[in-house]
C-alpha positions as CSV (number, residue, x, y, z in Angstrom):
1,M,216.2,114.0,-31.3
2,D,213.9,117.4,-30.7
3,A,215.5,120.9,-31.3
4,Q,217.0,120.9,-27.5
5,G,218.7,117.8,-28.2
6,F,220.3,119.0,-31.1
7,L,221.1,122.5,-29.4
8,A,222.6,120.2,-26.5
9,A,224.8,118.3,-29.3
10,L,226.0,121.6,-30.8
11,A,226.8,123.3,-27.5
12,P,230.1,121.8,-26.8
13,A,231.2,122.8,-30.2
14,V,230.7,126.2,-29.0
15,T,232.2,126.2,-25.7
16,D,235.1,123.4,-25.8
17,A,238.0,123.5,-28.6
18,D,238.5,119.6,-28.5
19,A,234.4,119.3,-29.0
20,R,234.8,121.9,-31.5
21,K,237.4,120.0,-33.4
22,R,235.4,117.1,-33.6
23,F,232.4,118.8,-34.5
24,L,234.1,120.5,-37.7
25,A,235.7,117.2,-38.8
26,D,232.6,115.0,-38.5
27,P,229.6,116.9,-37.8
28,K,227.4,114.1,-38.8
29,A,228.9,111.8,-36.5
30,V,228.8,113.8,-33.6
31,L,224.9,114.4,-34.3
32,A,224.5,110.9,-34.8
33,A,226.5,110.1,-31.3
34,A,223.9,112.7,-29.6
35,G,220.8,110.6,-31.0
36,L,220.1,112.1,-34.6
37,D,219.9,109.3,-37.1
38,L,220.2,110.9,-40.5
39,P,219.9,108.5,-43.8
40,E,223.5,107.8,-45.3
41,W,222.6,110.1,-48.2
42,F,222.1,113.2,-46.1
43,T,225.2,115.4,-45.8
44,V,226.2,117.3,-43.3
45,T,229.0,120.1,-43.2
46,A,229.9,122.3,-40.4
47,R,232.2,125.5,-40.8
48,E,233.5,128.1,-38.6
49,G,231.5,131.8,-39.0
50,D,230.4,134.8,-37.0
51,A,226.8,133.4,-36.3
52,A,225.2,130.0,-36.0
53,E,223.0,128.8,-38.9
54,L,221.1,126.4,-40.1
55,I,221.0,125.9,-44.1
56,I,219.0,123.0,-45.6
57,T,219.7,122.2,-49.5
58,V,216.7,120.5,-50.6
59,P,217.1,118.4,-53.9
60,G,215.1,118.9,-56.8
61,L,211.6,117.3,-57.2
62,R,211.4,114.1,-58.5
63,D,208.4,112.5,-60.1
64,L,209.0,109.0,-58.7
65,D,205.7,107.8,-60.7
66,G,206.6,109.4,-64.0
67,D,208.0,107.9,-67.0
68,L,211.6,107.9,-67.8
69,S,212.8,110.1,-70.3
70,D,214.1,108.9,-73.5
71,D,217.8,109.5,-72.5
72,V,217.5,107.9,-69.2
73,L,215.9,105.0,-71.1
74,E,218.5,104.9,-73.8
75,G,221.4,104.9,-71.3
76,V,219.9,101.7,-69.3
77,A,218.7,100.0,-72.2
78,G,221.6,97.4,-72.3
79,G,221.6,96.9,-68.6
80,M,224.3,99.2,-68.3
81,S,224.9,102.9,-67.3
82,W,227.9,104.9,-68.0
83,G,227.8,108.2,-66.4
84,W,224.3,108.7,-65.9
85,N,223.7,110.3,-62.6
86,C,220.0,110.5,-60.9
87,G,220.7,113.3,-58.7
88,G,221.7,110.9,-55.7
89,W,218.4,109.3,-55.4
């Protein structure tokens, strides 16, 4: 989906009350139906406001080739991890 497709998917939400209600309830599903295939881990939220805006929160950098910290190694050493969170990755 290009920018024009994105705007076309968004347009009904600013001109039609039912489309707006659907978009606010589940924007990711509306965008997916219009052809924007986002990964499962990508969250989409919508809210009402005075201006249209697109805010993208980028997760912190991950060193996928780096060594695991001692804390992480201790947490998984027994094959289980309780409460350890890798930030959704």
